[in-house]
N, C-alpha and C positions, 0 to 999 in steps of 0.2 A: 572605507575598507581598502586594504592594500591590494593593488591590481596584480602584483607579482604572485603567481601560483606557488603553492607549497608542494614540492615534489618529494618530500622526505618520508611520507607515509606509504604503507602498503596495505590496501584495503581489499577485502574479498566480499562480494555479495553472493550468497548462496541462495538459490531458488529451487525448490522442489518442483519437478515436472508434473503438471496436471495432478497436483497432490491428492485431493479428495477422490478423484476418479481413479487414480493409480492405486490408492489404498484399497478401494473396492475391487479392483481387478486383481490385486495381490491376494485378498481374502477369498475371492470367488473365481477360481480358475476358469469357469465357464464363461466369464465376461472378458477374458483376455483376448485382445485382437479385435474386439467388437466396439462399435460406436456407442458409448454410454455417457450419460450425464447424471450428476448428482442433483436432485431437485424434484419438485412435484410435477406430475404429468397432467394435472387438471388444466382447465382453461385459464385459471388464474396463476398457474405455476410459473416459476422463474428458475432458470438454470443457475446453479451455484458453481458447478465446475463441469468441464467437458473433457473427455479423453481425447488423445490426439487423433484417434480414428474418427471421432465425431467432428473434430475441428476441420478435417478435410472437406466437410460438407458446409463449412461456414458457421458451425454451431459454436457459440461463445458464451462465457459466463455473463450473467445479468440479462440474457436474452429471454424473451417470452417463450415458454414451453411450447406454445402453439406454433410459433415461427420455427423453433428448433425442429419440431416434428415434421413440419412442412419441408424444411431443408433436407432432412434425413428421415425418410419414412421408416427405416429399420432401427431407429434410435431406441435405446433401452434406458428407461428411467430407473434410478436407484435412490432409495431414501437415504438421507444423510445420517451419519453415525459419528457425532462429534466426540464422543468419549473415546472412540477408536482413533480418530484423527489426533486428538491430544496425546494419546499414548505413544503413537508413532513420532509425533513432534518432539516429545520429551526425549526419545531415543536419539533423534537427530541432534538435539542440542547437547546431549552427552558427548557426541562426537566432536562438536565444536570446542567444548571445554578441554578436550584432549590436546588441543593445539594452542588455545589462548583463552584468557579470562575476559578479554575485551570483546564481548559478544552483545550485539544489540538486536534482539528479536523484533521483527516488524509485524509478524503474524505467525500462525502455526507453521507456515511453509516457507518462510524466508527470513534471512537475518544478515546483518553486516558483521564482519570480523576484522579487527585490526591485528595484523600479524607482523607489524614492523619489528616488534620483539615477540618471539613466540616460544612455546615450551619445547619445541623440537630443535631449536637452534638452527633452523633452516633459513638461509638468506633469500631463498627464492619463493615468492608468494605464488608464482605459477605452479611450482611443484607441490606446495602445501595445498592449494586448491584441488589439484589432481588427487592427492592422497586423501583429502577430506571426502571427496566424491566417492572414492573407492571404499572408504570406511563406512559411509552411509549405505552404499549398496550392499556391503558385507553384513551390516548390522540389521538393516530393515528390508532389503530386497528391492528398494526403490531407487530410481535415478534422480540425480540432481544436476543442475547446471550452475555455472559460476561465472562471475565477471571479476576481473582483477585489475586494479589501477591505483592511482594516487589519492583518490578521494571517493566518497560515497556515491556522489552523483554519477561519475563516469563508470564506477564499478557496477552500479545498477543497470545503466544503459547497456554495458558490455555483456551482462549475464543473459540478455535476451537474444544476443546475436547468433549463437550456435546452439540454441535450444532445438530439440530436447537432448539431454544427456551429453552436453558439451560445455566448453568453457572458452573464454576469450580474454586475453591479456592486452591492455593498452598501456605499454611502458611509458615512462616519463618523456622520452624523446619523441614519442608519437602522439602525445595527448593533444597538442594544439592542432595538428593536421587532422586528427580524428574528429575533433569537434567542428572544425571548419567544413569538413566534407559531410557531416551528419545531416540527414534529412530532418527538418524541424519537427516532423511528427514523431521522431524517435527520441526527442528530448524529454526526459522524465519531468513531469510537471506541466507539460504543454498538452492540453487536451484538444479534442476535435474543434470546439468553438474558438479557442485561442489560435489554433493552427489556421483556421479559415480567416481569421482577422489578420494574421501575419501574411498570409498569401496576398490579401488585398493591398498590403503595404509593400509587396515585393520581397518578402522574406520567405525563402524556401529552404535554405541551408544554414548551417552554422556560420558560414562565411558572410552570408547576407545579414544575419543577426549581428555579427561582430562589427559590421560596417556602420551600424546605427549608433548614435551617441547615447550617453546615459540620459541626457535631457529628453531626447526623442522617445526613448523607451519608457521613461517615467511618465511622460505626457500621454502616451498611448495605452500603457498597461498598469499605471499606478505603481503601487509598491512592488508588484511582480516585475516591473521593468528593470529595477535594480538587480534583482535576482538573475534575470536573463542576461543582463550586461556582464556580470561577473562570471557566471557559470560557463559562458561560451569562451571565456578567457582562461578556463581551467581553475578558477578561484571558487572553491567551495570548502570552507573551513570547518564545517560541522564535524565534530569528533564522534567516534563510535562511543555510544553511551551505554555501558553495561546495565545501569539502573535507570531505565527510561521512566520518567515521571508521567503517570497517567494524566492526560489533559482533558478528557471528557469521558462520560459514561452515559449510555442510553439504551433504548429498546424501541422496536417498531413492529408493526403488524400489517400484513397484507390481507385483505378481506376476500372472502369467497365471492361476494357480490359487492358492487359499488354502493357506497353509502351517500345519501344526499341529505339525510336528516341530522341536524346538529345534536339532537337528543341522543341518537344512536352513537354518534361520534364521541360524545362525552362518556358513554358507558365503556366504549373501547379504550378511551384515554385513561379511565380509572384502572383498568386491568394493566395497562402499560405502566402507569405510575406505581402500581404494586410491585411489578417486576423490577423497576428501577430502585425502589426502596430496598428490596432484597439484595440487589447487587451493590448498592451503596453501603449497606450494613456489612456485607462480606468484605468489601474493600476498605471499610472504615474511613470513608471520605464523605464530604458534602460539597455543595457548589452554590454559586451565586447566579449563574447565567442559565436560564432555561430556554431551550429552543424547541419549537414545535415544527415538525416536518410533515408536509402534506404532499402526497402524490395524487394527481387527478386522473380521471379516466383516460385522458390522452397521454399519460405518462409525464406530463410537465410537472416540475417539482417547485415547491414554494416553501420557504422557511421563514418563521417569525420568531424573534428572540426578545428577551427582556432580562436585564440584570438588576437584581435587588441588592439591598445594602447589607444583607446578612446571609450566612451559609444555611442551606436547608438540605434535609435528607429524608423527610417524612413524605409519604404519599399524599397526605392531605394538602400540604403546602405546595408540593410539585403540581398537583392537580389544579389547585387554585390558580396558579400562574398560567398553566396550560389552558385552562378554561378562558382566562382573560385573553390569551393570544388567539384562541379559536374564534372568539367573538370580535376580534380586533377589526376585521373586515369581512365582507360577505364572500362566501365561497363562490368561485367562478364556474364550478362544475361539480359533478359527483366525485367522490373520493375512493381510491382503491387502496391507499396505504396511509397510515398515521404513525408518527414516531415522536418520541420525546427524548431529548438529551440534556444532560447537565454538564456544564463546563465552568471554567474559572473556579477550579476545585481548590480545596484547602490542603493540597499536598505540599509538603515542605520542599522548597526549592533548594537544591543542593548547591553549595558554594563551588563555583568553577575553580578548577585547579589552575595554579599559576602556569601560564604557557611559557615554558622555558625551552621550547624546541629550538634546535640549532638552525639558524637561518642562513645556511650555506648557500653559495651561489649555485644556480641551476647547473652550470658546467660541472660542478663537483657532484651534485645529486644524480646526474645522468650516469654516473659510474656504478650506482647501486644495482645489484643483481635483482632482476624482476622475474 
């Protein structure tokens, strides 16, 4: 891969602020200004989303509801309404398409936009992001934050800097300095475990990461080492893909009580396989790789996978492989969650367009208005 970064693109990452919780506060005025979470309040509940009022108490998504309530005794729990979230998400995407057709949704509440060439003829990605956020507010009543830069990686990192209801531009001439000064924990794709490993290796900032050789990073982090080596140098060539090909499809269930009997687990897996069969039929896809996800009582996670020689989509065949994976080794503890996912799908791979981008020198690219 070429180490010279491409500064010719203008990418925006738009991220709705506390989306699910904000929708609930929008629809229920009595919840505005109060600490709320979307999720179950039971002992087995998990927080799906937290309002900014709740986040002040350390409440975060994926947190146990028990811990969330302990952190914030006045916390209000609201049941999720995904039909409503999808409705608002569709309205937000309509705004995106007012500016560009190069939109790559990541989820209901965030997306990448390539505005290098845009429908408004506006050369400033910064001003476009500001206008997009204003249109979203006007159309939905909700706030969005944005990150603007030369590639998807930096734009995503930047969108989190001035949250909520803000935006941050990292122009071409500041990209390398920004990455060098960035705390390693802020790098998208570096989680808590990897960050701890990097700390032990003396890597605390982008500059520390940049000082390591490709061979060193590959040795310590495998395939991810190459990604870290290039991304800290501003090299991230992934294009905004308007038609993202689905890579996997799955379903999972958290149980009201821990399960230790494999017989009961099989019954739950049967229901999950039925749900996947429905989703596969709706998406008109099939897959070859089946992955069983197991979350134990202590929240440790284990996955077991198997790839077969043919595509499957029926619940019977999915369950047959899942059953094999279940009995692959003995359970180390009682189980609180089971999930099945199907990957290696038979989705048609789109032919990559010929990359004829102008490879001008960085000195020329810095003249672009951002």
